[in-house]
mmCIF file of the N, C-alpha and C atoms, coordinates in Angstrom:
data_MODEL
# 
_entry.id   MODEL 
# 
loop_
_atom_site.group_PDB 
_atom_site.id 
_atom_site.type_symbol 
_atom_site.label_atom_id 
_atom_site.label_alt_id 
_atom_site.label_comp_id 
_atom_site.label_asym_id 
_atom_site.label_entity_id 
_atom_site.label_seq_id 
_atom_site.pdbx_PDB_ins_code 
_atom_site.Cartn_x 
_atom_site.Cartn_y 
_atom_site.Cartn_z 
_atom_site.occupancy 
_atom_site.B_iso_or_equiv 
_atom_site.pdbx_formal_charge 
_atom_site.auth_seq_id 
_atom_site.auth_comp_id 
_atom_site.auth_asym_id 
_atom_site.auth_atom_id 
_atom_site.pdbx_PDB_model_num 
ATOM 1   N N  . MET A 1 1  ? -43.825 -16.791 34.440  1.00 0.00 ? 1  MET A N  1 
ATOM 2   C CA . MET A 1 1  ? -42.652 -16.596 33.646  1.00 0.00 ? 1  MET A CA 1 
ATOM 3   C C  . MET A 1 1  ? -43.076 -16.628 32.173  1.00 0.00 ? 1  MET A C  1 
ATOM 4   N N  . ILE A 1 2  ? -42.740 -15.637 31.496  1.00 0.00 ? 2  ILE A N  1 
ATOM 5   C CA . ILE A 1 2  ? -43.137 -15.540 30.012  1.00 0.00 ? 2  ILE A CA 1 
ATOM 6   C C  . ILE A 1 2  ? -41.854 -15.851 29.207  1.00 0.00 ? 2  ILE A C  1 
ATOM 7   N N  . LYS A 1 3  ? -41.954 -16.729 28.318  1.00 0.00 ? 3  LYS A N  1 
ATOM 8   C CA . LYS A 1 3  ? -40.871 -17.121 27.370  1.00 0.00 ? 3  LYS A CA 1 
ATOM 9   C C  . LYS A 1 3  ? -41.109 -16.408 26.053  1.00 0.00 ? 3  LYS A C  1 
ATOM 10  N N  . GLU A 1 4  ? -40.121 -15.610 25.655  1.00 0.00 ? 4  GLU A N  1 
ATOM 11  C CA . GLU A 1 4  ? -40.301 -14.935 24.356  1.00 0.00 ? 4  GLU A CA 1 
ATOM 12  C C  . GLU A 1 4  ? -39.600 -15.826 23.271  1.00 0.00 ? 4  GLU A C  1 
ATOM 13  N N  . VAL A 1 5  ? -40.289 -16.070 22.193  1.00 0.00 ? 5  VAL A N  1 
ATOM 14  C CA . VAL A 1 5  ? -39.812 -16.959 21.121  1.00 0.00 ? 5  VAL A CA 1 
ATOM 15  C C  . VAL A 1 5  ? -39.418 -16.035 19.982  1.00 0.00 ? 5  VAL A C  1 
ATOM 16  N N  . ILE A 1 6  ? -38.196 -16.287 19.513  1.00 0.00 ? 6  ILE A N  1 
ATOM 17  C CA . ILE A 1 6  ? -37.729 -15.535 18.343  1.00 0.00 ? 6  ILE A CA 1 
ATOM 18  C C  . ILE A 1 6  ? -38.080 -16.321 17.105  1.00 0.00 ? 6  ILE A C  1 
ATOM 19  N N  . THR A 1 7  ? -38.620 -15.662 16.116  1.00 0.00 ? 7  THR A N  1 
ATOM 20  C CA . THR A 1 7  ? -38.937 -16.399 14.908  1.00 0.00 ? 7  THR A CA 1 
ATOM 21  C C  . THR A 1 7  ? -37.596 -16.553 14.077  1.00 0.00 ? 7  THR A C  1 
ATOM 22  N N  . ASP A 1 8  ? -37.719 -17.437 13.068  1.00 0.00 ? 8  ASP A N  1 
ATOM 23  C CA . ASP A 1 8  ? -36.621 -17.742 12.181  1.00 0.00 ? 8  ASP A CA 1 
ATOM 24  C C  . ASP A 1 8  ? -36.221 -16.444 11.451  1.00 0.00 ? 8  ASP A C  1 
ATOM 25  N N  . GLU A 1 9  ? -37.137 -15.644 11.029  1.00 0.00 ? 9  GLU A N  1 
ATOM 26  C CA . GLU A 1 9  ? -36.889 -14.435 10.270  1.00 0.00 ? 9  GLU A CA 1 
ATOM 27  C C  . GLU A 1 9  ? -36.142 -13.456 11.182  1.00 0.00 ? 9  GLU A C  1 
ATOM 28  N N  . GLU A 1 10 ? -36.517 -13.317 12.496  1.00 0.00 ? 10 GLU A N  1 
ATOM 29  C CA . GLU A 1 10 ? -35.761 -12.447 13.397  1.00 0.00 ? 10 GLU A CA 1 
ATOM 30  C C  . GLU A 1 10 ? -34.404 -12.943 13.704  1.00 0.00 ? 10 GLU A C  1 
ATOM 31  N N  . ARG A 1 11 ? -34.201 -14.233 13.786  1.00 0.00 ? 11 ARG A N  1 
ATOM 32  C CA . ARG A 1 11 ? -32.920 -14.817 13.972  1.00 0.00 ? 11 ARG A CA 1 
ATOM 33  C C  . ARG A 1 11 ? -31.945 -14.508 12.835  1.00 0.00 ? 11 ARG A C  1 
ATOM 34  N N  . GLN A 1 12 ? -32.523 -14.690 11.597  1.00 0.00 ? 12 GLN A N  1 
ATOM 35  C CA . GLN A 1 12 ? -31.771 -14.431 10.397  1.00 0.00 ? 12 GLN A CA 1 
ATOM 36  C C  . GLN A 1 12 ? -31.365 -12.956 10.404  1.00 0.00 ? 12 GLN A C  1 
ATOM 37  N N  . CYS A 1 13 ? -32.245 -12.083 10.775  1.00 0.00 ? 13 CYS A N  1 
ATOM 38  C CA . CYS A 1 13 ? -31.967 -10.639 10.759  1.00 0.00 ? 13 CYS A CA 1 
ATOM 39  C C  . CYS A 1 13 ? -30.949 -10.245 11.764  1.00 0.00 ? 13 CYS A C  1 
ATOM 40  N N  . LEU A 1 14 ? -31.025 -10.920 12.970  1.00 0.00 ? 14 LEU A N  1 
ATOM 41  C CA . LEU A 1 14 ? -29.911 -10.708 13.985  1.00 0.00 ? 14 LEU A CA 1 
ATOM 42  C C  . LEU A 1 14 ? -28.562 -11.174 13.450  1.00 0.00 ? 14 LEU A C  1 
ATOM 43  N N  . ARG A 1 15 ? -28.614 -12.347 12.869  1.00 0.00 ? 15 ARG A N  1 
ATOM 44  C CA . ARG A 1 15 ? -27.327 -12.924 12.348  1.00 0.00 ? 15 ARG A CA 1 
ATOM 45  C C  . ARG A 1 15 ? -26.667 -11.970 11.281  1.00 0.00 ? 15 ARG A C  1 
ATOM 46  N N  . MET A 1 16 ? -27.539 -11.446 10.379  1.00 0.00 ? 16 MET A N  1 
ATOM 47  C CA . MET A 1 16 ? -27.019 -10.503 9.370   1.00 0.00 ? 16 MET A CA 1 
ATOM 48  C C  . MET A 1 16 ? -26.455 -9.209  10.107  1.00 0.00 ? 16 MET A C  1 
ATOM 49  N N  . TRP A 1 17 ? -27.234 -8.732  11.054  1.00 0.00 ? 17 TRP A N  1 
ATOM 50  C CA . TRP A 1 17 ? -26.799 -7.543  11.755  1.00 0.00 ? 17 TRP A CA 1 
ATOM 51  C C  . TRP A 1 17 ? -25.486 -7.749  12.430  1.00 0.00 ? 17 TRP A C  1 
ATOM 52  N N  . PHE A 1 18 ? -25.275 -8.809  13.121  1.00 0.00 ? 18 PHE A N  1 
ATOM 53  C CA . PHE A 1 18 ? -24.050 -9.162  13.788  1.00 0.00 ? 18 PHE A CA 1 
ATOM 54  C C  . PHE A 1 18 ? -22.906 -9.259  12.772  1.00 0.00 ? 18 PHE A C  1 
ATOM 55  N N  . ARG A 1 19 ? -23.177 -9.971  11.706  1.00 0.00 ? 19 ARG A N  1 
ATOM 56  C CA . ARG A 1 19 ? -22.170 -10.156 10.693  1.00 0.00 ? 19 ARG A CA 1 
ATOM 57  C C  . ARG A 1 19 ? -21.742 -8.819  10.149  1.00 0.00 ? 19 ARG A C  1 
ATOM 58  N N  . GLN A 1 20 ? -22.622 -7.933  9.863   1.00 0.00 ? 20 GLN A N  1 
ATOM 59  C CA . GLN A 1 20 ? -22.341 -6.542  9.392   1.00 0.00 ? 20 GLN A CA 1 
ATOM 60  C C  . GLN A 1 20 ? -21.572 -5.795  10.441  1.00 0.00 ? 20 GLN A C  1 
ATOM 61  N N  . ALA A 1 21 ? -21.906 -5.891  11.642  1.00 0.00 ? 21 ALA A N  1 
ATOM 62  C CA . ALA A 1 21 ? -21.256 -5.174  12.740  1.00 0.00 ? 21 ALA A CA 1 
ATOM 63  C C  . ALA A 1 21 ? -19.856 -5.703  12.919  1.00 0.00 ? 21 ALA A C  1 
ATOM 64  N N  . ILE A 1 22 ? -19.580 -7.024  12.773  1.00 0.00 ? 22 ILE A N  1 
ATOM 65  C CA . ILE A 1 22 ? -18.276 -7.553  12.870  1.00 0.00 ? 22 ILE A CA 1 
ATOM 66  C C  . ILE A 1 22 ? -17.441 -7.179  11.667  1.00 0.00 ? 22 ILE A C  1 
ATOM 67  N N  . ALA A 1 23 ? -17.943 -7.184  10.521  1.00 0.00 ? 23 ALA A N  1 
ATOM 68  C CA . ALA A 1 23 ? -17.267 -6.792  9.360   1.00 0.00 ? 23 ALA A CA 1 
ATOM 69  C C  . ALA A 1 23 ? -16.849 -5.362  9.364   1.00 0.00 ? 23 ALA A C  1 
ATOM 70  N N  . THR A 1 24 ? -17.697 -4.494  9.883   1.00 0.00 ? 24 THR A N  1 
ATOM 71  C CA . THR A 1 24 ? -17.389 -3.084  9.993   1.00 0.00 ? 24 THR A CA 1 
ATOM 72  C C  . THR A 1 24 ? -16.233 -2.945  11.023  1.00 0.00 ? 24 THR A C  1 
ATOM 73  N N  . LEU A 1 25 ? -16.273 -3.637  12.164  1.00 0.00 ? 25 LEU A N  1 
ATOM 74  C CA . LEU A 1 25 ? -15.278 -3.546  13.171  1.00 0.00 ? 25 LEU A CA 1 
ATOM 75  C C  . LEU A 1 25 ? -13.901 -3.977  12.623  1.00 0.00 ? 25 LEU A C  1 
ATOM 76  N N  . GLU A 1 26 ? -13.902 -5.112  11.875  1.00 0.00 ? 26 GLU A N  1 
ATOM 77  C CA . GLU A 1 26 ? -12.690 -5.615  11.202  1.00 0.00 ? 26 GLU A CA 1 
ATOM 78  C C  . GLU A 1 26 ? -12.146 -4.668  10.235  1.00 0.00 ? 26 GLU A C  1 
ATOM 79  N N  . GLN A 1 27 ? -12.988 -3.960  9.460   1.00 0.00 ? 27 GLN A N  1 
ATOM 80  C CA . GLN A 1 27 ? -12.527 -3.027  8.447   1.00 0.00 ? 27 GLN A CA 1 
ATOM 81  C C  . GLN A 1 27 ? -11.872 -1.854  9.227   1.00 0.00 ? 27 GLN A C  1 
ATOM 82  N N  . GLU A 1 28 ? -12.415 -1.417  10.352  1.00 0.00 ? 28 GLU A N  1 
ATOM 83  C CA . GLU A 1 28 ? -11.881 -0.229  11.090  1.00 0.00 ? 28 GLU A CA 1 
ATOM 84  C C  . GLU A 1 28 ? -10.498 -0.592  11.640  1.00 0.00 ? 28 GLU A C  1 
ATOM 85  N N  . GLU A 1 29 ? -10.367 -1.835  12.171  1.00 0.00 ? 29 GLU A N  1 
ATOM 86  C CA . GLU A 1 29 ? -9.141  -2.345  12.714  1.00 0.00 ? 29 GLU A CA 1 
ATOM 87  C C  . GLU A 1 29 ? -8.070  -2.425  11.658  1.00 0.00 ? 29 GLU A C  1 
ATOM 88  N N  . VAL A 1 30 ? -8.379  -2.899  10.500  1.00 0.00 ? 30 VAL A N  1 
ATOM 89  C CA . VAL A 1 30 ? -7.461  -2.972  9.361   1.00 0.00 ? 30 VAL A CA 1 
ATOM 90  C C  . VAL A 1 30 ? -6.961  -1.532  8.964   1.00 0.00 ? 30 VAL A C  1 
ATOM 91  N N  . THR A 1 31 ? -7.950  -0.659  8.826   1.00 0.00 ? 31 THR A N  1 
ATOM 92  C CA . THR A 1 31 ? -7.619  0.688   8.450   1.00 0.00 ? 31 THR A CA 1 
ATOM 93  C C  . THR A 1 31 ? -6.689  1.296   9.407   1.00 0.00 ? 31 THR A C  1 
ATOM 94  N N  . ALA A 1 32 ? -6.901  1.145   10.753  1.00 0.00 ? 32 ALA A N  1 
ATOM 95  C CA . ALA A 1 32 ? -6.072  1.692   11.828  1.00 0.00 ? 32 ALA A CA 1 
ATOM 96  C C  . ALA A 1 32 ? -4.698  1.142   11.696  1.00 0.00 ? 32 ALA A C  1 
ATOM 97  N N  . ALA A 1 33 ? -4.605  -0.166  11.445  1.00 0.00 ? 33 ALA A N  1 
ATOM 98  C CA . ALA A 1 33 ? -3.284  -0.871  11.340  1.00 0.00 ? 33 ALA A CA 1 
ATOM 99  C C  . ALA A 1 33 ? -2.486  -0.285  10.190  1.00 0.00 ? 33 ALA A C  1 
ATOM 100 N N  . ILE A 1 34 ? -3.168  -0.115  9.051   1.00 0.00 ? 34 ILE A N  1 
ATOM 101 C CA . ILE A 1 34 ? -2.484  0.399   7.859   1.00 0.00 ? 34 ILE A CA 1 
ATOM 102 C C  . ILE A 1 34 ? -2.064  1.913   8.072   1.00 0.00 ? 34 ILE A C  1 
ATOM 103 N N  . ARG A 1 35 ? -2.852  2.648   8.757   1.00 0.00 ? 35 ARG A N  1 
ATOM 104 C CA . ARG A 1 35 ? -2.376  4.030   9.053   1.00 0.00 ? 35 ARG A CA 1 
ATOM 105 C C  . ARG A 1 35 ? -1.250  4.083   9.993   1.00 0.00 ? 35 ARG A C  1 
ATOM 106 N N  . ALA A 1 36 ? -1.247  3.218   11.010  1.00 0.00 ? 36 ALA A N  1 
ATOM 107 C CA . ALA A 1 36 ? -0.107  3.150   11.935  1.00 0.00 ? 36 ALA A CA 1 
ATOM 108 C C  . ALA A 1 36 ? 1.159   2.720   11.226  1.00 0.00 ? 36 ALA A C  1 
ATOM 109 N N  . GLU A 1 37 ? 1.058   1.733   10.280  1.00 0.00 ? 37 GLU A N  1 
ATOM 110 C CA . GLU A 1 37 ? 2.182   1.293   9.545   1.00 0.00 ? 37 GLU A CA 1 
ATOM 111 C C  . GLU A 1 37 ? 2.719   2.398   8.663   1.00 0.00 ? 37 GLU A C  1 
ATOM 112 N N  . GLN A 1 38 ? 1.884   3.122   7.984   1.00 0.00 ? 38 GLN A N  1 
ATOM 113 C CA . GLN A 1 38 ? 2.257   4.313   7.163   1.00 0.00 ? 38 GLN A CA 1 
ATOM 114 C C  . GLN A 1 38 ? 2.957   5.318   7.959   1.00 0.00 ? 38 GLN A C  1 
ATOM 115 N N  . ALA A 1 39 ? 2.411   5.647   9.237   1.00 0.00 ? 39 ALA A N  1 
ATOM 116 C CA . ALA A 1 39 ? 3.049   6.622   10.047  1.00 0.00 ? 39 ALA A CA 1 
ATOM 117 C C  . ALA A 1 39 ? 4.444   6.234   10.491  1.00 0.00 ? 39 ALA A C  1 
ATOM 118 N N  . ARG A 1 40 ? 4.599   4.894   10.764  1.00 0.00 ? 40 ARG A N  1 
ATOM 119 C CA . ARG A 1 40 ? 5.852   4.387   11.181  1.00 0.00 ? 40 ARG A CA 1 
ATOM 120 C C  . ARG A 1 40 ? 6.879   4.515   9.949   1.00 0.00 ? 40 ARG A C  1 
ATOM 121 N N  . SER A 1 41 ? 6.452   4.153   8.803   1.00 0.00 ? 41 SER A N  1 
ATOM 122 C CA . SER A 1 41 ? 7.332   4.139   7.631   1.00 0.00 ? 41 SER A CA 1 
ATOM 123 C C  . SER A 1 41 ? 7.701   5.545   7.201   1.00 0.00 ? 41 SER A C  1 
ATOM 124 N N  . GLU A 1 42 ? 6.822   6.502   7.417   1.00 0.00 ? 42 GLU A N  1 
ATOM 125 C CA . GLU A 1 42 ? 7.102   7.915   7.108   1.00 0.00 ? 42 GLU A CA 1 
ATOM 126 C C  . GLU A 1 42 ? 8.025   8.517   8.137   1.00 0.00 ? 42 GLU A C  1 
ATOM 127 N N  . GLY A 1 43 ? 7.906   8.049   9.324   1.00 0.00 ? 43 GLY A N  1 
ATOM 128 C CA . GLY A 1 43 ? 8.873   8.516   10.366  1.00 0.00 ? 43 GLY A CA 1 
ATOM 129 C C  . GLY A 1 43 ? 10.209  7.933   10.141  1.00 0.00 ? 43 GLY A C  1 
ATOM 130 N N  . ALA A 1 44 ? 10.312  6.770   9.658   1.00 0.00 ? 44 ALA A N  1 
ATOM 131 C CA . ALA A 1 44 ? 11.611  6.153   9.382   1.00 0.00 ? 44 ALA A CA 1 
ATOM 132 C C  . ALA A 1 44 ? 12.245  6.802   8.216   1.00 0.00 ? 44 ALA A C  1 
ATOM 133 N N  . LYS A 1 45 ? 11.513  7.271   7.140   1.00 0.00 ? 45 LYS A N  1 
ATOM 134 C CA . LYS A 1 45 ? 12.091  7.926   6.106   1.00 0.00 ? 45 LYS A CA 1 
ATOM 135 C C  . LYS A 1 45 ? 12.731  9.246   6.378   1.00 0.00 ? 45 LYS A C  1 
ATOM 136 N N  . ALA A 1 46 ? 12.123  9.896   7.381   1.00 0.00 ? 46 ALA A N  1 
ATOM 137 C CA . ALA A 1 46 ? 12.628  11.223  7.667   1.00 0.00 ? 46 ALA A CA 1 
ATOM 138 C C  . ALA A 1 46 ? 14.001  11.241  8.527   1.00 0.00 ? 46 ALA A C  1 
ATOM 139 N N  . LYS A 1 47 ? 14.266  10.074  9.060   1.00 0.00 ? 47 LYS A N  1 
ATOM 140 C CA . LYS A 1 47 ? 15.538  9.985   9.931   1.00 0.00 ? 47 LYS A CA 1 
ATOM 141 C C  . LYS A 1 47 ? 16.738  9.697   8.932   1.00 0.00 ? 47 LYS A C  1 
ATOM 142 N N  . HIS A 1 48 ? 17.885  10.067  9.449   1.00 0.00 ? 48 HIS A N  1 
ATOM 143 C CA . HIS A 1 48 ? 19.120  9.765   8.688   1.00 0.00 ? 48 HIS A CA 1 
ATOM 144 C C  . HIS A 1 48 ? 19.554  8.308   8.740   1.00 0.00 ? 48 HIS A C  1 
ATOM 145 N N  . ARG A 1 49 ? 19.776  7.798   7.553   1.00 0.00 ? 49 ARG A N  1 
ATOM 146 C CA . ARG A 1 49 ? 20.110  6.411   7.475   1.00 0.00 ? 49 ARG A CA 1 
ATOM 147 C C  . ARG A 1 49 ? 21.593  6.155   7.638   1.00 0.00 ? 49 ARG A C  1 
ATOM 148 N N  . ASN A 1 50 ? 21.935  5.070   8.207   1.00 0.00 ? 50 ASN A N  1 
ATOM 149 C CA . ASN A 1 50 ? 23.408  4.733   8.359   1.00 0.00 ? 50 ASN A CA 1 
ATOM 150 C C  . ASN A 1 50 ? 23.965  4.338   6.980   1.00 0.00 ? 50 ASN A C  1 
ATOM 151 N N  . PRO A 1 51 ? 25.130  4.803   6.681   1.00 0.00 ? 51 PRO A N  1 
ATOM 152 C CA . PRO A 1 51 ? 25.685  4.462   5.372   1.00 0.00 ? 51 PRO A CA 1 
ATOM 153 C C  . PRO A 1 51 ? 25.960  2.964   5.314   1.00 0.00 ? 51 PRO A C  1 
ATOM 154 N N  . VAL A 1 52 ? 25.785  2.460   4.129   1.00 0.00 ? 52 VAL A N  1 
ATOM 155 C CA . VAL A 1 52 ? 26.069  1.031   3.928   1.00 0.00 ? 52 VAL A CA 1 
ATOM 156 C C  . VAL A 1 52 ? 27.535  0.836   3.713   1.00 0.00 ? 52 VAL A C  1 
ATOM 157 N N  . ALA A 1 53 ? 28.138  -0.172  4.357   1.00 0.00 ? 53 ALA A N  1 
ATOM 158 C CA . ALA A 1 53 ? 29.499  -0.406  4.242   1.00 0.00 ? 53 ALA A CA 1 
ATOM 159 C C  . ALA A 1 53 ? 29.801  -0.992  2.853   1.00 0.00 ? 53 ALA A C  1 
ATOM 160 N N  . ARG A 1 54 ? 30.761  -0.446  2.167   1.00 0.00 ? 54 ARG A N  1 
ATOM 161 C CA . ARG A 1 54 ? 31.167  -0.858  0.791   1.00 0.00 ? 54 ARG A CA 1 
ATOM 162 C C  . ARG A 1 54 ? 32.585  -1.223  0.791   1.00 0.00 ? 54 ARG A C  1 
ATOM 163 N N  . ARG A 1 55 ? 32.889  -2.134  -0.166  1.00 0.00 ? 55 ARG A N  1 
ATOM 164 C CA . ARG A 1 55 ? 34.307  -2.494  -0.311  1.00 0.00 ? 55 ARG A CA 1 
ATOM 165 C C  . ARG A 1 55 ? 34.986  -1.406  -1.113  1.00 0.00 ? 55 ARG A C  1 
ATOM 166 N N  . ARG A 1 56 ? 36.264  -1.193  -0.794  1.00 0.00 ? 56 ARG A N  1 
ATOM 167 C CA . ARG A 1 56 ? 37.000  -0.316  -1.650  1.00 0.00 ? 56 ARG A CA 1 
ATOM 168 C C  . ARG A 1 56 ? 37.395  -1.019  -2.979  1.00 0.00 ? 56 ARG A C  1 
ATOM 169 N N  . THR A 1 57 ? 37.585  -0.214  -4.049  1.00 0.00 ? 57 THR A N  1 
ATOM 170 C CA . THR A 1 57 ? 38.030  -0.861  -5.244  1.00 0.00 ? 57 THR A CA 1 
ATOM 171 C C  . THR A 1 57 ? 39.508  -1.058  -5.196  1.00 0.00 ? 57 THR A C  1 
ATOM 172 N N  . ARG A 1 58 ? 40.029  -2.060  -5.911  1.00 0.00 ? 58 ARG A N  1 
ATOM 173 C CA . ARG A 1 58 ? 41.372  -2.335  -5.825  1.00 0.00 ? 58 ARG A CA 1 
ATOM 174 C C  . ARG A 1 58 ? 42.156  -1.264  -6.737  1.00 0.00 ? 58 ARG A C  1 
ATOM 175 N N  . ARG A 1 59 ? 43.294  -0.839  -6.170  1.00 0.00 ? 59 ARG A N  1 
ATOM 176 C CA . ARG A 1 59 ? 44.108  0.146   -6.945  1.00 0.00 ? 59 ARG A CA 1 
ATOM 177 C C  . ARG A 1 59 ? 44.981  -0.557  -7.914  1.00 0.00 ? 59 ARG A C  1 
ATOM 178 N N  . SER A 1 60 ? 45.359  -1.805  -7.655  1.00 0.00 ? 60 SER A N  1 
ATOM 179 C CA . SER A 1 60 ? 46.103  -2.508  -8.708  1.00 0.00 ? 60 SER A CA 1 
ATOM 180 C C  . SER A 1 60 ? 45.294  -3.687  -9.115  1.00 0.00 ? 60 SER A C  1 
ATOM 181 N N  . ARG A 1 61 ? 45.757  -4.367  -10.183 1.00 0.00 ? 61 ARG A N  1 
ATOM 182 C CA . ARG A 1 61 ? 44.970  -5.465  -10.686 1.00 0.00 ? 61 ARG A CA 1 
ATOM 183 C C  . ARG A 1 61 ? 45.289  -6.735  -9.858  1.00 0.00 ? 61 ARG A C  1 
ATOM 184 N N  . MET A 1 62 ? 46.396  -6.681  -9.134  1.00 0.00 ? 62 MET A N  1 
ATOM 185 C CA . MET A 1 62 ? 46.764  -7.901  -8.433  1.00 0.00 ? 62 MET A CA 1 
ATOM 186 C C  . MET A 1 62 ? 45.779  -8.154  -7.173  1.00 0.00 ? 62 MET A C  1 
ATOM 187 N N  . ILE A 1 63 ? 45.393  -9.423  -6.971  1.00 0.00 ? 63 ILE A N  1 
ATOM 188 C CA . ILE A 1 63 ? 44.622  -9.751  -5.796  1.00 0.00 ? 63 ILE A CA 1 
ATOM 189 C C  . ILE A 1 63 ? 45.454  -9.679  -4.592  1.00 0.00 ? 63 ILE A C  1 
ATOM 190 N N  . PRO A 1 64 ? 44.935  -9.193  -3.466  1.00 0.00 ? 64 PRO A N  1 
ATOM 191 C CA . PRO A 1 64 ? 45.709  -8.995  -2.255  1.00 0.00 ? 64 PRO A CA 1 
ATOM 192 C C  . PRO A 1 64 ? 46.431  -10.289 -1.786  1.00 0.00 ? 64 PRO A C  1 
ATOM 193 N N  . HIS A 1 65 ? 45.764  -11.400 -1.758  1.00 0.00 ? 65 HIS A N  1 
ATOM 194 C CA . HIS A 1 65 ? 46.470  -12.545 -1.231  1.00 0.00 ? 65 HIS A CA 1 
ATOM 195 C C  . HIS A 1 65 ? 47.504  -13.071 -2.183  1.00 0.00 ? 65 HIS A C  1 
ATOM 196 N N  . LEU A 1 66 ? 47.376  -12.782 -3.449  1.00 0.00 ? 66 LEU A N  1 
ATOM 197 C CA . LEU A 1 66 ? 48.428  -13.145 -4.451  1.00 0.00 ? 66 LEU A CA 1 
ATOM 198 C C  . LEU A 1 66 ? 49.661  -12.203 -4.363  1.00 0.00 ? 66 LEU A C  1 
ATOM 199 N N  . ARG A 1 67 ? 49.372  -10.997 -3.952  1.00 0.00 ? 67 ARG A N  1 
ATOM 200 C CA . ARG A 1 67 ? 50.430  -10.023 -3.779  1.00 0.00 ? 67 ARG A CA 1 
ATOM 201 C C  . ARG A 1 67 ? 51.389  -10.434 -2.696  1.00 0.00 ? 67 ARG A C  1 
ATOM 202 N N  . GLU A 1 68 ? 50.783  -11.022 -1.543  1.00 0.00 ? 68 GLU A N  1 
ATOM 203 C CA . GLU A 1 68 ? 51.627  -11.434 -0.469  1.00 0.00 ? 68 GLU A CA 1 
ATOM 204 C C  . GLU A 1 68 ? 52.486  -12.609 -0.914  1.00 0.00 ? 68 GLU A C  1 
ATOM 205 N N  . LEU A 1 69 ? 51.946  -13.468 -1.815  1.00 0.00 ? 69 LEU A N  1 
ATOM 206 C CA . LEU A 1 69 ? 52.699  -14.611 -2.284  1.00 0.00 ? 69 LEU A CA 1 
ATOM 207 C C  . LEU A 1 69 ? 53.857  -14.218 -3.239  1.00 0.00 ? 69 LEU A C  1 
ATOM 208 N N  . VAL A 1 70 ? 53.649  -13.149 -3.954  1.00 0.00 ? 70 VAL A N  1 
ATOM 209 C CA . VAL A 1 70 ? 54.636  -12.695 -4.948  1.00 0.00 ? 70 VAL A CA 1 
ATOM 210 C C  . VAL A 1 70 ? 55.723  -11.987 -4.313  1.00 0.00 ? 70 VAL A C  1 
ATOM 211 N N  . PHE A 1 71 ? 55.475  -11.168 -3.319  1.00 0.00 ? 71 PHE A N  1 
ATOM 212 C CA . PHE A 1 71 ? 56.506  -10.278 -2.808  1.00 0.00 ? 71 PHE A CA 1 
ATOM 213 C C  . PHE A 1 71 ? 57.178  -11.009 -1.684  1.00 0.00 ? 71 PHE A C  1 
# 
């Protein structure tokens, strides 16, 4: 049985290679996530939005609950 010994220099080289590979993979994942988010937001912009409910302006200066008290 032959045992192969890895030198410190080879270990350091492997560590740097793995770090670079992991960093590249993470960068690709982030890029894919950003593109997916942009595609979702562009798809949402193309659709018709529901109108926002708004209060009607008062036709008279009198506040509605005071009007009931006066009349």
